[in-house]
C-alpha positions in Angstrom: 0.0 0.0 0.0 2.9 2.4 0.9 4.6 1.7 -2.5 1.3 2.4 -4.3 0.8 5.6 -2.4 4.3 6.8 -3.3 3.7 5.9 -6.9 0.5 7.9 -7.0 2.2 10.9 -5.4 5.1 10.6 -8.0 2.6 10.6 -10.9 0.8 13.7 -9.4 4.1 15.6 -9.2 5.0 14.6 -12.8 1.5 15.7 -13.9 2.0 19.1 -12.2 5.4 19.7 -13.9 4.0 18.6 -17.3 1.1 21.0 -16.9 3.5 23.8 -15.9 5.5 23.1 -19.0 2.3 23.3 -21.1 1.6 26.6 -19.4 5.0 27.9 -20.6 4.3 26.7 -24.2 0.8 28.2 -23.9 2.3 31.5 -23.0 4.6 31.4 -26.0 1.7 30.4 -28.3 -0.4 33.2 -26.8 2.3 35.7 -27.6 2.5 34.3 -31.2 -1.2 34.6 -31.6 -1.2 38.2 -30.3 1.6 39.1 -32.7 -0.1 37.4 -35.6 -3.4 39.2 -34.9 -2.0 42.7 -34.4 -2.9 43.6 -38.0 -6.6 42.6 -37.3 -6.6 44.5 -34.0 -5.0 47.5 -35.5 -7.8 47.6 -38.1 -10.3 48.4 -35.3 -9.9 52.1 -34.6 -13.5 53.1 -34.0 -17.1 51.9 -33.7 -17.6 51.5 -37.5 -14.6 49.1 -37.7 -16.1 46.4 -35.5 -18.6 45.5 -38.3 -17.7 42.0 -39.6 -15.4 41.2 -36.7 -15.7 38.8 -33.7 -17.0 40.8 -30.8 -16.8 39.5 -27.2 -19.4 40.6 -24.6 -20.6 39.5 -21.2 -23.9 37.6 -21.4 -26.9 39.7 -20.6 -25.1 43.0 -20.3 -25.9 46.3 -22.2 -23.0 45.5 -24.5 -24.7 42.2 -25.4 -28.0 44.0 -26.1 -26.5 46.6 -28.4 -24.0 44.5 -30.4 -26.8 41.9 -31.0 -28.0 44.3 -33.8 -24.8 43.6 -35.7 -25.5 39.8 -35.9 -28.5 40.1 -38.2 -27.4 42.9 -40.5 -25.7 40.6 -43.0 -22.3 42.1 -42.3 -20.8 38.8 -41.0 -20.3 40.0 -37.5 -20.0 37.3 -34.9 -20.9 37.9 -31.2 -19.2 35.7 -28.7 -21.0 35.7 -25.3 -19.2 34.9 -22.1 -20.5 34.5 -18.5 -17.8 36.8 -17.2 -16.2 40.0 -18.6 -12.8 38.6 -17.5 -13.4 35.6 -19.8 -14.1 37.8 -22.8 -10.9 39.8 -22.0 -8.9 36.5 -21.8 -10.3 35.4 -25.1 -9.2 38.8 -26.6 -5.7 38.3 -25.3 -5.5 34.9 -26.9 -6.6 36.2 -30.2 -9.9 34.3 -30.3 -11.9 37.5 -30.7 -11.1 40.9 -32.2 -12.5 43.2 -29.5 -14.6 43.4 -26.3 -17.5 45.8 -25.8 -18.0 46.4 -22.1 -18.6 49.2 -19.5 -15.9 51.8 -19.2 -14.8 51.4 -15.5 -14.4 47.6 -15.7 -12.6 48.1 -19.0 -10.1 50.4 -17.3 -9.5 47.8 -14.6 -9.0 45.1 -17.2 -6.6 47.1 -19.2 -4.6 48.2 -16.1 -4.1 44.5 -15.3 -3.4 43.5 -18.9 -0.8 45.8 -20.6 -1.3 44.1 -24.0 -4.8 45.7 -24.3 -6.1 49.2 -24.9 -9.4 51.1 -24.9 -10.4 53.0 -28.1 -11.0 56.7 -27.7 -14.4 56.6 -29.4 -17.1 55.5 -27.0 -19.6 52.8 -28.1 -22.7 54.3 -26.3 -23.7 56.2 -23.1 -25.7 54.5 -20.4 -27.1 55.2 -16.9 -27.1 52.7 -14.0 -30.0 52.0 -11.7 -31.0 49.5 -9.0 -33.3 46.6 -10.0 -36.5 45.9 -7.9 -39.3 43.4 -8.5 -42.5 44.6 -10.1 -45.2 45.0 -7.5 -42.7 45.9 -4.7 -43.6 49.6 -5.0 -43.1 50.2 -1.2 -39.4 49.2 -1.4 -39.0 51.1 -4.7 -40.2 54.3 -3.1 -38.0 53.8 0.0 -34.9 53.2 -2.0 -35.6 56.2 -4.3 -36.0 58.4 -1.2 -32.8 57.1 0.3 -30.9 57.7 -3.0 -32.2 61.3 -3.1 -31.0 61.9 0.5 -27.6 60.4 -0.3 -27.3 62.5 -3.4 -28.2 65.7 -1.7 -25.8 64.9 1.2 -23.0 64.3 -1.2 -22.6 60.7 -0.1 -23.0 59.3 -3.6 -20.4 61.6 -4.9 -17.9 60.7 -2.2 -18.4 57.0 -2.7 -17.8 57.4 -6.5 -14.7 59.5 -5.9 -13.3 56.9 -3.5 -13.1 54.4 -6.4 -12.8 56.4 -9.6 -11.9 59.9 -8.6 -8.6 61.6 -9.1 -5.4 60.1 -7.7 -5.7 62.5 -4.7 -9.3 61.3 -4.1 -9.1 57.5 -4.6 -9.2 55.7 -1.3 -9.7 58.8 0.8 -13.5 58.6 1.0 -14.3 55.1 2.3 -17.9 54.6 3.3 -18.3 53.3 6.8 -21.6 51.6 7.9 -23.5 53.9 10.2 -24.4 53.1 13.8 -28.1 52.9 13.4 -30.9 50.6 14.5 -31.4 47.7 12.0 -34.8 46.5 13.2 -36.4 46.7 9.8 -35.0 43.3 8.6 -32.5 42.3 6.0 -32.0 43.9 2.5 -30.6 41.2 0.2 -28.6 42.5 -2.7 -27.8 40.4 -5.7 -24.7 41.3 -7.7 -22.0 39.9 -10.0 -18.7 40.5 -8.2 -16.6 40.5 -11.3 -17.3 44.1 -12.4 -14.6 46.4 -10.8 -14.8 49.0 -9.5 -18.6 48.6 -9.0 -18.4 45.2 -7.4 -15.4 42.9 -6.9 -13.7 40.7 -4.2 -11.1 42.1 -1.9 -9.9 40.2 1.2 -12.7 37.7 0.8 -15.4 40.3 0.8 -17.5 41.9 -1.9 -16.6 45.6 -2.2 -17.1 48.4 -4.7 -19.2 51.4 -5.6 -22.5 49.4 -5.7 -21.7 47.6 -2.5 -21.1 50.9 -0.7 -24.2 52.6 -2.1 -26.4 49.7 -1.0 -24.8 49.8 2.4 -25.6 53.5 2.6 -29.2 52.8 1.5 -29.5 50.0 4.1 -28.3 52.5 6.8 -31.0 54.9 5.7 -33.7 52.2 5.8 -32.5 50.7 9.1 -31.8 47.3 7.6 -29.0 44.8 7.6 -27.4 44.4 4.2 -26.7 41.0 2.8 -24.8 40.6 -0.5 -25.1 37.5 -2.7 -22.8 36.9 -5.6 -24.3 35.3 -8.7 -24.1 35.2 -12.5 -25.1 38.5 -14.1 -27.9 37.0 -16.1 -29.3 35.3 -13.0 -29.8 38.6 -11.1 -33.1 39.8 -12.7 -34.7 36.3 -12.4 -33.7 36.2 -8.8 -35.2 39.6 -8.2 -38.4 38.7 -10.1 -38.9 35.5 -8.1 -38.2 37.1 -4.7 -35.0 35.3 -4.0 -33.3 38.7 -3.5 -34.7 42.1 -2.8 -32.6 44.3 -5.2 -30.1 43.8 -7.9 -27.1 46.2 -8.2 -24.4 45.3 -10.8 -24.1 48.2 -13.1 -27.6 47.7 -14.6 -28.4 49.9 -17.5 -32.1 51.0 -17.8 -33.5 49.5 -21.0 -37.0 49.1 -22.3 -36.6 45.3 -22.6 -35.6 45.0 -18.9 -38.4 47.3 -17.8 -40.9 44.7 -19.0 -39.7 42.3 -16.2 -38.5 44.5 -13.4 -38.7 48.1 -12.1 -35.7 50.5 -11.9 -35.0 53.1 -9.2 -33.8 56.5 -10.1 -30.3 56.4 -11.8 -27.3 56.9 -9.6 -24.4 56.8 -12.1 -23.6 57.6 -15.7 -21.2 55.5 -17.7 -20.4 54.5 -21.2 -19.7 51.3 -23.2 -16.2 51.2 -24.7 -14.3 48.9 -27.0 -11.2 47.0 -25.8 -8.7 45.8 -28.5 -5.2 44.4 -28.5 -2.4 46.9 -28.4 0.2 45.8 -30.9 2.7 48.3 -29.7 2.6 47.2 -26.0 5.5 45.5 -24.4 4.3 42.9 -21.8 6.6 41.7 -19.1 6.5 37.9 -18.4 6.0 36.7 -14.9 7.7 33.6 -13.5 5.9 30.6 -12.2 6.6 31.6 -8.6 5.2 35.1 -9.2 2.1 33.8 -10.8 1.6 31.3 -8.0 1.9 34.0 -5.4 -0.5 36.3 -7.3 -3.1 33.6 -7.7 -3.1 31.9 -4.3 -1.0 33.7 -1.7 -1.6 37.4 -2.3 -4.6 38.6 -0.2 -5.1 35.0 1.0 -6.9 34.2 -2.3 -6.5 30.5 -1.6 -9.3 31.0 1.0 -11.9 31.2 -1.9 -11.0 27.7 -2.9 -10.9 26.4 0.6 -14.4 27.7 1.3 -15.6 26.4 -2.0 -14.1 23.0 -1.3 -15.9 22.8 2.0 -19.2 23.5 0.4 -18.5 21.0 -2.4 -17.8 18.3 0.1 -20.9 19.1 2.2 -23.2 19.1 -0.9 -21.7 15.8 -2.2 -21.9 13.9 1.1 -25.5 14.8 1.8 -26.6 14.4 -1.8 -25.1 10.9 -1.8 -27.1 10.1 1.3 -30.3 11.2 -0.4 -29.4 9.4 -3.6 -28.7 6.1 -1.8 -31.8 6.1 0.4 -34.2 7.3 -2.3 -32.5 5.3 -5.0 -32.8 2.0 -3.1 -36.5 2.7 -2.2 -37.3 3.4 -5.9 -35.4 0.3 -7.0 -37.3 -1.9 -4.5 -40.6 -0.6 -5.7 -39.7 -1.2 -9.3 -38.4 -4.7 -8.8 -41.4 -5.6 -6.6 -43.7 -4.6 -9.4 -41.7 -6.4 -12.0 -41.8 -9.7 -10.0 -45.1 -9.5 -8.1 -47.2 -7.1 -10.2 -48.1 -5.1 -7.1 -47.5 -1.4 -6.2 -48.9 -0.3 -9.5 -49.5 3.4 -8.6 -46.1 3.7 -6.8 -44.4 2.1 -9.8 -46.0 4.5 -12.2 -44.9 7.5 -10.1 -41.3 6.1 -9.9 -41.2 5.6 -13.7 -42.4 9.1 -14.3 -39.8 10.4 -11.8 -37.0 8.5 -13.5 -38.1 9.7 -16.9 -38.1 13.3 -15.9 -34.9 13.3 -13.9 -32.9 11.3 -16.4 -34.3 13.1 -19.4 -33.4 16.7 -18.3 -30.0 18.3 -17.5 -29.0 18.6 -13.9 -28.3 22.3 -14.3 -31.9 22.9 -15.4 -33.2 20.9 -12.4 -31.0 23.0 -10.1 -32.4 26.2 -11.5 -36.0 25.0 -11.4 -35.7 23.9 -7.8 -34.1 27.2 -6.8 -36.1 29.7 -8.8 -39.5 27.9 -9.2 -40.1 25.3 -6.5 -38.4 27.3 -3.7 -39.4 30.6 -5.1 -41.3 31.8 -2.0 -39.3 29.8 0.5 -36.2 31.3 2.0 -34.0 28.2 1.9 -30.2 28.2 2.1 -28.5 27.6 -1.2 -26.6 24.6 0.2 -29.9 23.0 1.1 -31.2 23.6 -2.4 -28.1 22.2 -4.0 -28.2 19.1 -1.7 -31.8 18.5 -2.7 -31.3 19.0 -6.4 -28.2 16.8 -6.7 -29.6 14.2 -4.3 -32.8 13.9 -6.4 -30.8 13.7 -9.6 -28.5 11.1 -8.2 -31.3 9.0 -6.8 -32.7 8.4 -10.3 -29.4 6.9 -11.5 -28.8 5.0 -8.3 -32.3 3.5 -8.6 -31.6 2.0 -12.0 -28.2 0.8 -10.9 -29.6 -1.0 -7.9 -32.5 -2.4 -9.9 -30.1 -3.9 -12.4 -28.1 -5.4 -9.5 -31.2 -6.9 -8.0 -32.5 -8.3 -11.3 -29.0 -9.8 -11.9 -29.2 -12.0 -8.8 -30.5 -15.5 -9.9 -34.2 -15.9 -9.4 -33.4 -19.2 -7.7 -31.9 -17.3 -4.8 -35.2 -15.5 -4.2 -37.2 -18.8 -4.5 -34.8 -20.5 -2.1 -35.4 -17.8 0.5 -39.2 -18.1 0.1 -39.0 -21.9 0.4 -37.2 -21.4 3.8 -40.2 -19.5 5.1 -38.9 -16.0 4.7 -41.3 -13.4 3.5 -40.6 -11.0 0.6 -39.0 -8.3 2.8 -36.8 -10.8 4.7 -35.7 -12.5 1.5 -34.8 -9.1 -0.1 -32.9 -7.7 2.8 -31.0 -10.8 3.9 -30.3 -12.6 0.6 -30.9 -10.5 -2.5 -29.7 -7.0 -1.5 -26.3 -8.1 0.0 -25.5 -9.9 -3.3 -26.7 -7.0 -5.4 -24.7 -4.5 -3.5 -21.5 -6.4 -4.2 -22.3 -6.5 -7.9 -23.2 -2.9 -8.3 -20.4 -1.3 -6.1 -18.2 -0.2 -9.0 -21.2 1.3 -10.8 -22.3 3.1 -7.6 -18.7 4.5 -7.3 -18.9 5.9 -10.8 -22.2 7.5 -10.0 -20.8 9.2 -6.9 -17.7 10.4 -8.8 -20.0 11.9 -11.4 -22.1 13.5 -8.6 -19.0 15.1 -7.1 -18.0 16.6 -10.4 -21.6 17.7 -11.2 -21.6 20.0 -8.1 -19.3 22.3 -10.1 -22.4 24.0 -11.5 -23.6 25.2 -8.1 -22.3 28.6 -9.0 -25.3 29.2 -11.2 -27.4 29.9 -8.1 -24.7 32.0 -6.6 -23.3 29.3 -4.3 -19.6 29.3 -3.5 -18.3 25.9 -4.5 -14.8 24.8 -5.5 -15.2 25.8 -9.2 -16.7 29.2 -8.2 -13.7 29.8 -5.9 -11.4 29.3 -8.9 -13.5 31.6 -11.0 -13.3 34.3 -8.4 -9.5 34.1 -8.5 -9.6 34.2 -12.3 -11.7 37.3 -12.2 -9.3 39.0 -9.9 -6.0 38.0 -11.4 -7.1 37.6 -15.1 -4.9 34.4 -15.1 -6.8 31.4 -16.4 -4.2 28.6 -16.3 -3.3 28.3 -12.6 -6.8 28.6 -11.0 -8.3 26.1 -13.5 -5.5 23.6 -13.1 -5.6 23.9 -9.3 -9.4 23.2 -9.3 -8.8 20.3 -11.7 -6.1 18.8 -9.5 -8.2 19.1 -6.4 -11.1 17.3 -8.1 -8.6 14.7 -9.4 -7.3 14.0 -5.9 -10.8 13.6 -4.5 -11.8 11.2 -7.2 -8.6 9.2 -6.8 -9.2 9.0 -3.1 -12.8 7.9 -3.5 -11.7 5.3 -6.0 -9.1 3.9 -3.6 -11.6 3.8 -0.8 -14.1 1.9 -2.9 -11.3 -0.5 -4.0 -10.5 -1.3 -0.4 -14.2 -1.9 0.3 -14.5 -4.2 -2.7 -11.5 -6.3 -1.5 -13.0 -6.6 2.0 -16.3 -7.8 0.5 -14.6 -10.4 -1.6 -12.6 -11.6 1.4 -15.9 -12.2 3.3 -16.9 -14.6 0.5 -14.0 -17.0 1.2 
């Protein structure tokens, strides 16, 4: 066992060094791509030049809305939509797209961290930001508008903005501190997409920025406790509409299309959409492996994002496995009882319908339906929602695995048990199921491994899992390779560990047969 463990560690070290070498080659390839595409990037000097090009945008943003018009005008323009603005910028750096259309302030932050990029002088369009509130919630809309007007007249809004995007002498000198007020009016839950600096981003494991400070100031005025939830940008409006959160603040531009689904407060900021392109004249300094490692994981304790996400991933997986096993075995017993005895007709029909629905729809859709539809009016923790969603999904596959294991046991075993005077339940629990479990253990292991990896989509409901932790690091450092590889290695280690544990269990079960 010790030799095998040493071998496994050796292979993991080899894998790490190989991937590091690939990273170096990837950097060189990226540089070659940037050099080769300088001519294309240089051809984009204004808004008119993006026609016929590949344009990157963040899904659901104002930039996405406006550039969509170019897709259908016959000009050959292609729009690539990304879940994060940082992903679009990364694609631009790698030469996969020709430009990125995004809000000015995030663009400035992206360009500051990526010297090989630049912002065109010509703006794409002007826009105004407002806070999103659900239709019908007129009382909250009026209160927030009143608070915004007071903050504007007091100069608080201006000071908050200066603290982040003012002059060099102003930046950092006007931090907003929560007021010492009574907060007996409940909790104000704000949904945001914390990958949009300087309006919302992570710093020292907390969500900060202009929108976060403004919402804190509003909560102070309303006598409420502020709670901020990070989620995908295109999930914020559905979350507001279904009552999962009270307000949405993530640099939302007021548009007629959005006003059909939600209400907007008075505007609190004016910005513009700009175009980011590659800068062929820029000279970029290369960072060493150690520098990149420090920047991605050590600086500002960024590894904590992954640790927190790993903890949530393990919690979701463990409890979802429990639900999957218990419910899966029950469904399998109902199905086999009906197949052999012809009874439990109604229960069997319900189980068949359940299996058809769960196995016939993607787990991500099931997660979103459970969170936004089934638990629409129930204030349930996101971890609980994820456990239920993944547990119900796993149960459908466990049920069929167990049923196949039971049906694989020779019918003579069942008949022998009945001839000894055992009833159906006793025969099933003492003779059939023990044999079936031994047969299906490898298949069950594969199902649990799949479940562990499927939890990586938990971020779609704003839950911090391991993958989301890596995404947050990517959004801060704009480095794709190291966070993604780190997440992949952690998943790999967990899967290898689980496989080893199941192998030990299999050997013990075989030893009991001797």
